[in-house]
PDB file of N, CA, C and O in Angstrom:
ATOM      1  N   MET A   1     138.659  20.821  -7.761  1.00  0.00           N
ATOM      2  CA  MET A   1     137.683  19.882  -8.267  1.00  0.00           C
ATOM      3  C   MET A   1     137.385  18.783  -7.236  1.00  0.00           C
ATOM      4  O   MET A   1     136.242  18.345  -7.101  1.00  0.00           O
ATOM      5  N   ILE A   2     138.406  18.351  -6.523  1.00  0.00           N
ATOM      6  CA  ILE A   2     138.202  17.309  -5.518  1.00  0.00           C
ATOM      7  C   ILE A   2     137.354  17.842  -4.368  1.00  0.00           C
ATOM      8  O   ILE A   2     136.568  17.100  -3.779  1.00  0.00           O
ATOM      9  N   PHE A   3     137.510  19.128  -4.045  1.00  0.00           N
ATOM     10  CA  PHE A   3     136.709  19.728  -2.977  1.00  0.00           C
ATOM     11  C   PHE A   3     135.224  19.736  -3.349  1.00  0.00           C
ATOM     12  O   PHE A   3     134.367  19.428  -2.521  1.00  0.00           O
ATOM     13  N   VAL A   4     134.932  20.087  -4.596  1.00  0.00           N
ATOM     14  CA  VAL A   4     133.539  20.135  -5.056  1.00  0.00           C
ATOM     15  C   VAL A   4     132.938  18.738  -5.051  1.00  0.00           C
ATOM     16  O   VAL A   4     131.797  18.551  -4.629  1.00  0.00           O
ATOM     17  N   THR A   5     133.701  17.759  -5.518  1.00  0.00           N
ATOM     18  CA  THR A   5     133.215  16.382  -5.540  1.00  0.00           C
ATOM     19  C   THR A   5     132.971  15.874  -4.128  1.00  0.00           C
ATOM     20  O   THR A   5     131.958  15.228  -3.863  1.00  0.00           O
ATOM     21  N   SER A   6     133.894  16.164  -3.226  1.00  0.00           N
ATOM     22  CA  SER A   6     133.721  15.741  -1.838  1.00  0.00           C
ATOM     23  C   SER A   6     132.508  16.405  -1.197  1.00  0.00           C
ATOM     24  O   SER A   6     131.773  15.767  -0.444  1.00  0.00           O
ATOM     25  N   LEU A   7     132.299  17.679  -1.493  1.00  0.00           N
ATOM     26  CA  LEU A   7     131.137  18.392  -0.971  1.00  0.00           C
ATOM     27  C   LEU A   7     129.837  17.776  -1.490  1.00  0.00           C
ATOM     28  O   LEU A   7     128.874  17.630  -0.738  1.00  0.00           O
ATOM     29  N   LEU A   8     129.809  17.418  -2.770  1.00  0.00           N
ATOM     30  CA  LEU A   8     128.615  16.796  -3.333  1.00  0.00           C
ATOM     31  C   LEU A   8     128.343  15.424  -2.721  1.00  0.00           C
ATOM     32  O   LEU A   8     127.188  15.066  -2.490  1.00  0.00           O
ATOM     33  N   VAL A   9     129.384  14.668  -2.462  1.00  0.00           N
ATOM     34  CA  VAL A   9     129.206  13.355  -1.828  1.00  0.00           C
ATOM     35  C   VAL A   9     128.662  13.522  -0.414  1.00  0.00           C
ATOM     36  O   VAL A   9     127.781  12.771   0.005  1.00  0.00           O
ATOM     37  N   VAL A  10     129.176  14.493   0.315  1.00  0.00           N
ATOM     38  CA  VAL A  10     128.674  14.746   1.674  1.00  0.00           C
ATOM     39  C   VAL A  10     127.211  15.186   1.618  1.00  0.00           C
ATOM     40  O   VAL A  10     126.407  14.757   2.446  1.00  0.00           O
ATOM     41  N   LEU A  11     126.856  16.034   0.652  1.00  0.00           N
ATOM     42  CA  LEU A  11     125.465  16.455   0.504  1.00  0.00           C
ATOM     43  C   LEU A  11     124.562  15.281   0.155  1.00  0.00           C
ATOM     44  O   LEU A  11     123.422  15.212   0.615  1.00  0.00           O
ATOM     45  N   MET A  12     125.066  14.363  -0.654  1.00  0.00           N
ATOM     46  CA  MET A  12     124.288  13.160  -0.967  1.00  0.00           C
ATOM     47  C   MET A  12     124.028  12.335   0.284  1.00  0.00           C
ATOM     48  O   MET A  12     122.915  11.854   0.497  1.00  0.00           O
ATOM     49  N   LEU A  13     125.050  12.173   1.106  1.00  0.00           N
ATOM     50  CA  LEU A  13     124.883  11.403   2.341  1.00  0.00           C
ATOM     51  C   LEU A  13     123.887  12.074   3.282  1.00  0.00           C
ATOM     52  O   LEU A  13     123.060  11.402   3.898  1.00  0.00           O
ATOM     53  N   VAL A  14     123.965  13.388   3.392  1.00  0.00           N
ATOM     54  CA  VAL A  14     123.025  14.118   4.242  1.00  0.00           C
ATOM     55  C   VAL A  14     121.602  13.982   3.703  1.00  0.00           C
ATOM     56  O   VAL A  14     120.662  13.782   4.472  1.00  0.00           O
ATOM     57  N   GLY A  15     121.446  14.089   2.389  1.00  0.00           N
ATOM     58  CA  GLY A  15     120.118  13.934   1.793  1.00  0.00           C
ATOM     59  C   GLY A  15     119.557  12.540   1.984  1.00  0.00           C
ATOM     60  O   GLY A  15     118.366  12.385   2.255  1.00  0.00           O
ATOM     61  N   ALA A  16     120.398  11.518   1.849  1.00  0.00           N
ATOM     62  CA  ALA A  16     119.938  10.146   2.062  1.00  0.00           C
ATOM     63  C   ALA A  16     119.544   9.920   3.513  1.00  0.00           C
ATOM     64  O   ALA A  16     118.546   9.258   3.798  1.00  0.00           O
ATOM     65  N   LEU A  17     120.323  10.465   4.417  1.00  0.00           N
ATOM     66  CA  LEU A  17     119.983  10.339   5.835  1.00  0.00           C
ATOM     67  C   LEU A  17     118.684  11.079   6.146  1.00  0.00           C
ATOM     68  O   LEU A  17     117.850  10.581   6.902  1.00  0.00           O
ATOM     69  N   ALA A  18     118.515  12.252   5.574  1.00  0.00           N
ATOM     70  CA  ALA A  18     117.282  13.018   5.783  1.00  0.00           C
ATOM     71  C   ALA A  18     116.074  12.277   5.222  1.00  0.00           C
ATOM     72  O   ALA A  18     115.010  12.273   5.840  1.00  0.00           O
ATOM     73  N   ALA A  19     116.229  11.651   4.055  1.00  0.00           N
ATOM     74  CA  ALA A  19     115.117  10.907   3.459  1.00  0.00           C
ATOM     75  C   ALA A  19     114.693   9.744   4.328  1.00  0.00           C
ATOM     76  O   ALA A  19     113.515   9.387   4.352  1.00  0.00           O
ATOM     77  N   SER A  20     115.625   9.152   5.038  1.00  0.00           N
ATOM     78  CA  SER A  20     115.273   8.022   5.887  1.00  0.00           C
ATOM     79  C   SER A  20     114.721   8.453   7.243  1.00  0.00           C
ATOM     80  O   SER A  20     114.069   7.659   7.921  1.00  0.00           O
ATOM     81  N   ILE A  21     114.972   9.696   7.646  1.00  0.00           N
ATOM     82  CA  ILE A  21     114.530  10.173   8.957  1.00  0.00           C
ATOM     83  C   ILE A  21     113.172  10.871   8.899  1.00  0.00           C
ATOM     84  O   ILE A  21     112.386  10.767   9.841  1.00  0.00           O
ATOM     85  N   PHE A  22     112.889  11.580   7.808  1.00  0.00           N
ATOM     86  CA  PHE A  22     111.657  12.379   7.716  1.00  0.00           C
ATOM     87  C   PHE A  22     110.417  11.531   7.927  1.00  0.00           C
ATOM     88  O   PHE A  22     110.319  10.421   7.405  1.00  0.00           O
ATOM     89  N   ARG A  23     109.465  12.058   8.696  1.00  0.00           N
ATOM     90  CA  ARG A  23     108.182  11.385   8.896  1.00  0.00           C
ATOM     91  C   ARG A  23     107.176  11.802   7.822  1.00  0.00           C
ATOM     92  O   ARG A  23     106.263  11.046   7.490  1.00  0.00           O
ATOM     93  N   ASP A  24     107.350  13.004   7.287  1.00  0.00           N
ATOM     94  CA  ASP A  24     106.497  13.474   6.193  1.00  0.00           C
ATOM     95  C   ASP A  24     106.999  12.855   4.896  1.00  0.00           C
ATOM     96  O   ASP A  24     108.148  13.063   4.504  1.00  0.00           O
ATOM     97  N   LEU A  25     106.134  12.094   4.234  1.00  0.00           N
ATOM     98  CA  LEU A  25     106.572  11.345   3.060  1.00  0.00           C
ATOM     99  C   LEU A  25     106.922  12.237   1.878  1.00  0.00           C
ATOM    100  O   LEU A  25     107.810  11.897   1.095  1.00  0.00           O
ATOM    101  N   ILE A  26     106.243  13.371   1.733  1.00  0.00           N
ATOM    102  CA  ILE A  26     106.578  14.299   0.649  1.00  0.00           C
ATOM    103  C   ILE A  26     107.990  14.846   0.846  1.00  0.00           C
ATOM    104  O   ILE A  26     108.755  14.955  -0.112  1.00  0.00           O
ATOM    105  N   SER A  27     108.330  15.184   2.070  1.00  0.00           N
ATOM    106  CA  SER A  27     109.679  15.676   2.355  1.00  0.00           C
ATOM    107  C   SER A  27     110.720  14.592   2.081  1.00  0.00           C
ATOM    108  O   SER A  27     111.808  14.884   1.584  1.00  0.00           O
ATOM    109  N   ALA A  28     110.390  13.357   2.403  1.00  0.00           N
ATOM    110  CA  ALA A  28     111.315  12.256   2.144  1.00  0.00           C
ATOM    111  C   ALA A  28     111.524  12.048   0.646  1.00  0.00           C
ATOM    112  O   ALA A  28     112.641  11.766   0.212  1.00  0.00           O
ATOM    113  N   VAL A  29     110.477  12.182  -0.136  1.00  0.00           N
ATOM    114  CA  VAL A  29     110.596  12.040  -1.591  1.00  0.00           C
ATOM    115  C   VAL A  29     111.441  13.174  -2.164  1.00  0.00           C
ATOM    116  O   VAL A  29     112.257  12.948  -3.057  1.00  0.00           O
ATOM    117  N   ILE A  30     111.253  14.380  -1.661  1.00  0.00           N
ATOM    118  CA  ILE A  30     112.050  15.515  -2.143  1.00  0.00           C
ATOM    119  C   ILE A  30     113.521  15.322  -1.787  1.00  0.00           C
ATOM    120  O   ILE A  30     114.396  15.635  -2.594  1.00  0.00           O
ATOM    121  N   ALA A  31     113.801  14.815  -0.596  1.00  0.00           N
ATOM    122  CA  ALA A  31     115.187  14.553  -0.206  1.00  0.00           C
ATOM    123  C   ALA A  31     115.795  13.461  -1.084  1.00  0.00           C
ATOM    124  O   ALA A  31     116.960  13.556  -1.471  1.00  0.00           O
ATOM    125  N   ALA A  32     115.021  12.434  -1.399  1.00  0.00           N
ATOM    126  CA  ALA A  32     115.524  11.370  -2.280  1.00  0.00           C
ATOM    127  C   ALA A  32     115.763  11.895  -3.694  1.00  0.00           C
ATOM    128  O   ALA A  32     116.726  11.499  -4.351  1.00  0.00           O
ATOM    129  N   ALA A  33     114.893  12.782  -4.160  1.00  0.00           N
ATOM    130  CA  ALA A  33     115.095  13.386  -5.478  1.00  0.00           C
ATOM    131  C   ALA A  33     116.344  14.261  -5.482  1.00  0.00           C
ATOM    132  O   ALA A  33     117.051  14.332  -6.487  1.00  0.00           O
ATOM    133  N   LEU A  34     116.613  14.923  -4.368  1.00  0.00           N
ATOM    134  CA  LEU A  34     117.832  15.723  -4.251  1.00  0.00           C
ATOM    135  C   LEU A  34     119.078  14.833  -4.352  1.00  0.00           C
ATOM    136  O   LEU A  34     120.061  15.205  -4.993  1.00  0.00           O
ATOM    137  N   VAL A  35     119.029  13.668  -3.720  1.00  0.00           N
ATOM    138  CA  VAL A  35     120.148  12.723  -3.806  1.00  0.00           C
ATOM    139  C   VAL A  35     120.361  12.305  -5.254  1.00  0.00           C
ATOM    140  O   VAL A  35     121.499  12.230  -5.718  1.00  0.00           O
ATOM    141  N   SER A  36     119.283  12.036  -5.963  1.00  0.00           N
ATOM    142  CA  SER A  36     119.392  11.637  -7.364  1.00  0.00           C
ATOM    143  C   SER A  36     119.914  12.785  -8.233  1.00  0.00           C
ATOM    144  O   SER A  36     120.690  12.562  -9.162  1.00  0.00           O
ATOM    145  N   LEU A  37     119.492  13.994  -7.933  1.00  0.00           N
ATOM    146  CA  LEU A  37     119.972  15.151  -8.693  1.00  0.00           C
ATOM    147  C   LEU A  37     121.464  15.373  -8.473  1.00  0.00           C
ATOM    148  O   LEU A  37     122.190  15.689  -9.416  1.00  0.00           O
ATOM    149  N   ILE A  38     121.921  15.213  -7.246  1.00  0.00           N
ATOM    150  CA  ILE A  38     123.355  15.354  -6.966  1.00  0.00           C
ATOM    151  C   ILE A  38     124.139  14.231  -7.646  1.00  0.00           C
ATOM    152  O   ILE A  38     125.256  14.450  -8.116  1.00  0.00           O
ATOM    153  N   ALA A  39     123.561  13.036  -7.699  1.00  0.00           N
ATOM    154  CA  ALA A  39     124.220  11.937  -8.408  1.00  0.00           C
ATOM    155  C   ALA A  39     124.372  12.266  -9.892  1.00  0.00           C
ATOM    156  O   ALA A  39     125.386  11.928 -10.501  1.00  0.00           O
ATOM    157  N   SER A  40     123.373  12.920 -10.473  1.00  0.00           N
ATOM    158  CA  SER A  40     123.488  13.290 -11.885  1.00  0.00           C
ATOM    159  C   SER A  40     124.579  14.337 -12.091  1.00  0.00           C
ATOM    160  O   SER A  40     125.264  14.317 -13.114  1.00  0.00           O
ATOM    161  N   ILE A  41     124.748  15.246 -11.141  1.00  0.00           N
ATOM    162  CA  ILE A  41     125.836  16.225 -11.239  1.00  0.00           C
ATOM    163  C   ILE A  41     127.189  15.521 -11.146  1.00  0.00           C
ATOM    164  O   ILE A  41     128.122  15.865 -11.871  1.00  0.00           O
ATOM    165  N   LEU A  42     127.290  14.548 -10.263  1.00  0.00           N
ATOM    166  CA  LEU A  42     128.541  13.788 -10.154  1.00  0.00           C
ATOM    167  C   LEU A  42     128.828  13.001 -11.425  1.00  0.00           C
ATOM    168  O   LEU A  42     129.981  12.912 -11.848  1.00  0.00           O
ATOM    169  N   PHE A  43     127.799  12.430 -12.039  1.00  0.00           N
ATOM    170  CA  PHE A  43     127.997  11.727 -13.311  1.00  0.00           C
ATOM    171  C   PHE A  43     128.503  12.682 -14.390  1.00  0.00           C
ATOM    172  O   PHE A  43     129.335  12.306 -15.217  1.00  0.00           O
ATOM    173  N   TYR A  44     128.001  13.914 -14.381  1.00  0.00           N
ATOM    174  CA  TYR A  44     128.472  14.897 -15.353  1.00  0.00           C
ATOM    175  C   TYR A  44     129.947  15.219 -15.123  1.00  0.00           C
ATOM    176  O   TYR A  44     130.716  15.344 -16.077  1.00  0.00           O
ATOM    177  N   PHE A  45     130.340  15.354 -13.853  1.00  0.00           N
ATOM    178  CA  PHE A  45     131.749  15.608 -13.544  1.00  0.00           C
ATOM    179  C   PHE A  45     132.636  14.429 -13.937  1.00  0.00           C
ATOM    180  O   PHE A  45     133.823  14.613 -14.203  1.00  0.00           O
ATOM    181  N   LEU A  46     132.081  13.237 -13.975  1.00  0.00           N
ATOM    182  CA  LEU A  46     132.837  12.044 -14.366  1.00  0.00           C
ATOM    183  C   LEU A  46     132.831  11.813 -15.878  1.00  0.00           C
ATOM    184  O   LEU A  46     133.158  10.724 -16.348  1.00  0.00           O
ATOM    185  N   GLN A  47     132.455  12.850 -16.634  1.00  0.00           N
ATOM    186  CA  GLN A  47     132.468  12.824 -18.093  1.00  0.00           C
ATOM    187  C   GLN A  47     131.464  11.823 -18.671  1.00  0.00           C
ATOM    188  O   GLN A  47     131.746  11.164 -19.672  1.00  0.00           O
ATOM    189  N   ALA A  48     130.304  11.714 -18.044  1.00  0.00           N
ATOM    190  CA  ALA A  48     129.240  10.853 -18.552  1.00  0.00           C
ATOM    191  C   ALA A  48     127.945  11.663 -18.656  1.00  0.00           C
ATOM    192  O   ALA A  48     127.021  11.458 -17.869  1.00  0.00           O
ATOM    193  N   PRO A  49     127.876  12.583 -19.626  1.00  0.00           N
ATOM    194  CA  PRO A  49     126.698  13.462 -19.688  1.00  0.00           C
ATOM    195  C   PRO A  49     125.412  12.724 -20.053  1.00  0.00           C
ATOM    196  O   PRO A  49     124.328  13.135 -19.638  1.00  0.00           O
ATOM    197  N   ASP A  50     125.518  11.640 -20.826  1.00  0.00           N
ATOM    198  CA  ASP A  50     124.303  10.904 -21.170  1.00  0.00           C
ATOM    199  C   ASP A  50     123.707  10.218 -19.941  1.00  0.00           C
ATOM    200  O   ASP A  50     122.488  10.191 -19.774  1.00  0.00           O
ATOM    201  N   VAL A  51     124.552   9.672 -19.096  1.00  0.00           N
ATOM    202  CA  VAL A  51     124.078   9.055 -17.857  1.00  0.00           C
ATOM    203  C   VAL A  51     123.539  10.126 -16.916  1.00  0.00           C
ATOM    204  O   VAL A  51     122.551   9.903 -16.217  1.00  0.00           O
ATOM    205  N   ALA A  52     124.182  11.281 -16.898  1.00  0.00           N
ATOM    206  CA  ALA A  52     123.724  12.378 -16.038  1.00  0.00           C
ATOM    207  C   ALA A  52     122.340  12.854 -16.448  1.00  0.00           C
ATOM    208  O   ALA A  52     121.493  13.109 -15.591  1.00  0.00           O
ATOM    209  N   MET A  53     122.101  12.976 -17.750  1.00  0.00           N
ATOM    210  CA  MET A  53     120.790  13.409 -18.217  1.00  0.00           C
ATOM    211  C   MET A  53     119.720  12.368 -17.906  1.00  0.00           C
ATOM    212  O   MET A  53     118.607  12.721 -17.515  1.00  0.00           O
ATOM    213  N   ALA A  54     120.045  11.105 -18.074  1.00  0.00           N
ATOM    214  CA  ALA A  54     119.080  10.049 -17.762  1.00  0.00           C
ATOM    215  C   ALA A  54     118.771  10.015 -16.273  1.00  0.00           C
ATOM    216  O   ALA A  54     117.615   9.847 -15.883  1.00  0.00           O
ATOM    217  N   GLU A  55     119.783  10.172 -15.445  1.00  0.00           N
ATOM    218  CA  GLU A  55     119.574  10.171 -13.988  1.00  0.00           C
ATOM    219  C   GLU A  55     118.733  11.366 -13.559  1.00  0.00           C
ATOM    220  O   GLU A  55     117.860  11.233 -12.701  1.00  0.00           O
ATOM    221  N   ALA A  56     118.983  12.517 -14.142  1.00  0.00           N
ATOM    222  CA  ALA A  56     118.212  13.704 -13.781  1.00  0.00           C
ATOM    223  C   ALA A  56     116.765  13.578 -14.236  1.00  0.00           C
ATOM    224  O   ALA A  56     115.842  13.942 -13.507  1.00  0.00           O
ATOM    225  N   ALA A  57     116.573  13.063 -15.443  1.00  0.00           N
ATOM    226  CA  ALA A  57     115.209  12.969 -15.979  1.00  0.00           C
ATOM    227  C   ALA A  57     114.399  11.875 -15.306  1.00  0.00           C
ATOM    228  O   ALA A  57     113.257  12.101 -14.906  1.00  0.00           O
ATOM    229  N   ILE A  58     114.976  10.705 -15.181  1.00  0.00           N
ATOM    230  CA  ILE A  58     114.227   9.571 -14.643  1.00  0.00           C
ATOM    231  C   ILE A  58     114.353   9.502 -13.126  1.00  0.00           C
ATOM    232  O   ILE A  58     113.348   9.398 -12.423  1.00  0.00           O
ATOM    233  N   GLY A  59     115.577   9.558 -12.620  1.00  0.00           N
ATOM    234  CA  GLY A  59     115.790   9.396 -11.192  1.00  0.00           C
ATOM    235  C   GLY A  59     115.230  10.524 -10.363  1.00  0.00           C
ATOM    236  O   GLY A  59     114.556  10.290  -9.360  1.00  0.00           O
ATOM    237  N   ALA A  60     115.503  11.743 -10.772  1.00  0.00           N
ATOM    238  CA  ALA A  60     115.070  12.889  -9.965  1.00  0.00           C
ATOM    239  C   ALA A  60     113.648  13.321 -10.305  1.00  0.00           C
ATOM    240  O   ALA A  60     112.834  13.522  -9.403  1.00  0.00           O
ATOM    241  N   ALA A  61     113.343  13.465 -11.572  1.00  0.00           N
ATOM    242  CA  ALA A  61     112.069  14.069 -11.953  1.00  0.00           C
ATOM    243  C   ALA A  61     110.921  13.066 -12.012  1.00  0.00           C
ATOM    244  O   ALA A  61     109.920  13.227 -11.313  1.00  0.00           O
ATOM    245  N   LEU A  62     111.057  12.046 -12.829  1.00  0.00           N
ATOM    246  CA  LEU A  62     109.938  11.133 -13.065  1.00  0.00           C
ATOM    247  C   LEU A  62     109.596  10.307 -11.831  1.00  0.00           C
ATOM    248  O   LEU A  62     108.425  10.171 -11.478  1.00  0.00           O
ATOM    249  N   THR A  63     110.604   9.760 -11.182  1.00  0.00           N
ATOM    250  CA  THR A  63     110.355   8.948  -9.989  1.00  0.00           C
ATOM    251  C   THR A  63     109.738   9.784  -8.876  1.00  0.00           C
ATOM    252  O   THR A  63     108.808   9.337  -8.206  1.00  0.00           O
ATOM    253  N   ALA A  64     110.247  10.988  -8.676  1.00  0.00           N
ATOM    254  CA  ALA A  64     109.687  11.863  -7.646  1.00  0.00           C
ATOM    255  C   ALA A  64     108.235  12.220  -7.974  1.00  0.00           C
ATOM    256  O   ALA A  64     107.389  12.255  -7.080  1.00  0.00           O
ATOM    257  N   ALA A  65     107.951  12.481  -9.226  1.00  0.00           N
ATOM    258  CA  ALA A  65     106.579  12.818  -9.613  1.00  0.00           C
ATOM    259  C   ALA A  65     105.634  11.651  -9.368  1.00  0.00           C
ATOM    260  O   ALA A  65     104.525  11.850  -8.871  1.00  0.00           O
ATOM    261  N   ILE A  66     106.051  10.446  -9.708  1.00  0.00           N
ATOM    262  CA  ILE A  66     105.210   9.268  -9.483  1.00  0.00           C
ATOM    263  C   ILE A  66     104.975   9.057  -7.991  1.00  0.00           C
ATOM    264  O   ILE A  66     103.850   8.773  -7.580  1.00  0.00           O
ATOM    265  N   PHE A  67     106.016   9.190  -7.178  1.00  0.00           N
ATOM    266  CA  PHE A  67     105.861   9.030  -5.737  1.00  0.00           C
ATOM    267  C   PHE A  67     104.927  10.094  -5.150  1.00  0.00           C
ATOM    268  O   PHE A  67     104.089   9.787  -4.302  1.00  0.00           O
ATOM    269  N   ILE A  68     105.071  11.328  -5.597  1.00  0.00           N
ATOM    270  CA  ILE A  68     104.227  12.408  -5.070  1.00  0.00           C
ATOM    271  C   ILE A  68     102.767  12.181  -5.449  1.00  0.00           C
ATOM    272  O   ILE A  68     101.877  12.411  -4.631  1.00  0.00           O
ATOM    273  N   ILE A  69     102.509  11.735  -6.672  1.00  0.00           N
ATOM    274  CA  ILE A  69     101.131  11.432  -7.080  1.00  0.00           C
ATOM    275  C   ILE A  69     100.567  10.306  -6.226  1.00  0.00           C
ATOM    276  O   ILE A  69      99.415  10.376  -5.799  1.00  0.00           O
ATOM    277  N   ALA A  70     101.359   9.271  -5.971  1.00  0.00           N
ATOM    278  CA  ALA A  70     100.888   8.148  -5.153  1.00  0.00           C
ATOM    279  C   ALA A  70     100.645   8.574  -3.708  1.00  0.00           C
ATOM    280  O   ALA A  70      99.680   8.129  -3.086  1.00  0.00           O
ATOM    281  N   ILE A  71     101.505   9.425  -3.175  1.00  0.00           N
ATOM    282  CA  ILE A  71     101.342   9.874  -1.790  1.00  0.00           C
ATOM    283  C   ILE A  71     100.116  10.777  -1.662  1.00  0.00           C
ATOM    284  O   ILE A  71      99.415  10.721  -0.652  1.00  0.00           O
ATOM    285  N   ARG A  72      99.853  11.593  -2.655  1.00  0.00           N
ATOM    286  CA  ARG A  72      98.681  12.475  -2.595  1.00  0.00           C
ATOM    287  C   ARG A  72      97.385  11.678  -2.598  1.00  0.00           C
ATOM    288  O   ARG A  72      96.373  12.136  -2.066  1.00  0.00           O
ATOM    289  N   ARG A  73      97.408  10.491  -3.194  1.00  0.00           N
ATOM    290  CA  ARG A  73      96.205   9.650  -3.214  1.00  0.00           C
ATOM    291  C   ARG A  73      96.057   8.803  -1.955  1.00  0.00           C
ATOM    292  O   ARG A  73      95.018   8.176  -1.749  1.00  0.00           O
ATOM    293  N   THR A  74      97.079   8.782  -1.117  1.00  0.00           N
ATOM    294  CA  THR A  74      97.039   8.023   0.127  1.00  0.00           C
ATOM    295  C   THR A  74      97.331   8.956   1.293  1.00  0.00           C
ATOM    296  O   THR A  74      97.133  10.166   1.193  1.00  0.00           O
ATOM    297  N   LYS A  75      97.799   8.395   2.386  1.00  0.00           N
ATOM    298  CA  LYS A  75      98.128   9.209   3.557  1.00  0.00           C
ATOM    299  C   LYS A  75      99.482   9.887   3.367  1.00  0.00           C
ATOM    300  O   LYS A  75     100.413   9.301   2.814  1.00  0.00           O
ATOM    301  N   ARG A  76      99.574  11.120   3.832  1.00  0.00           N
ATOM    302  CA  ARG A  76     100.815  11.873   3.649  1.00  0.00           C
ATOM    303  C   ARG A  76     101.847  11.571   4.715  1.00  0.00           C
ATOM    304  O   ARG A  76     103.045  11.584   4.431  1.00  0.00           O
ATOM    305  N   TYR A  77     101.414  11.302   5.929  1.00  0.00           N
ATOM    306  CA  TYR A  77     102.349  11.107   7.028  1.00  0.00           C
ATOM    307  C   TYR A  77     102.424   9.645   7.389  1.00  0.00           C
ATOM    308  O   TYR A  77     101.417   8.938   7.398  1.00  0.00           O
ATOM    309  N   GLU A  78     103.634   9.197   7.689  1.00  0.00           N
ATOM    310  CA  GLU A  78     103.835   7.825   8.131  1.00  0.00           C
ATOM    311  C   GLU A  78     103.339   7.701   9.563  1.00  0.00           C
ATOM    312  O   GLU A  78     103.533   8.603  10.378  1.00  0.00           O
ATOM    313  N   GLU A  79     102.711   6.601   9.857  1.00  0.00           N
ATOM    314  CA  GLU A  79     102.155   6.416  11.210  1.00  0.00           C
ATOM    315  C   GLU A  79     103.083   5.649  12.103  1.00  0.00           C
ATOM    316  O   GLU A  79     102.763   5.410  13.268  1.00  0.00           O
TER     317      GLU A  79
END
């Protein structure tokens, strides 16, 4: 169990680093949503399923959708 948790934390760090490095804003939003999705999995492992569901629904899905809609209405690439 500790190995899985450690692997998820490392994946979160990689996703956060990728979100900050990507020049394509859609890719950065997807990487940030991945970080939020992994956080919801970690919350589930910590015996907090209600927090995990809220994080997955709001953090990963809704926030990513709002960002993608906003990016589609503006420029996609950072200058």
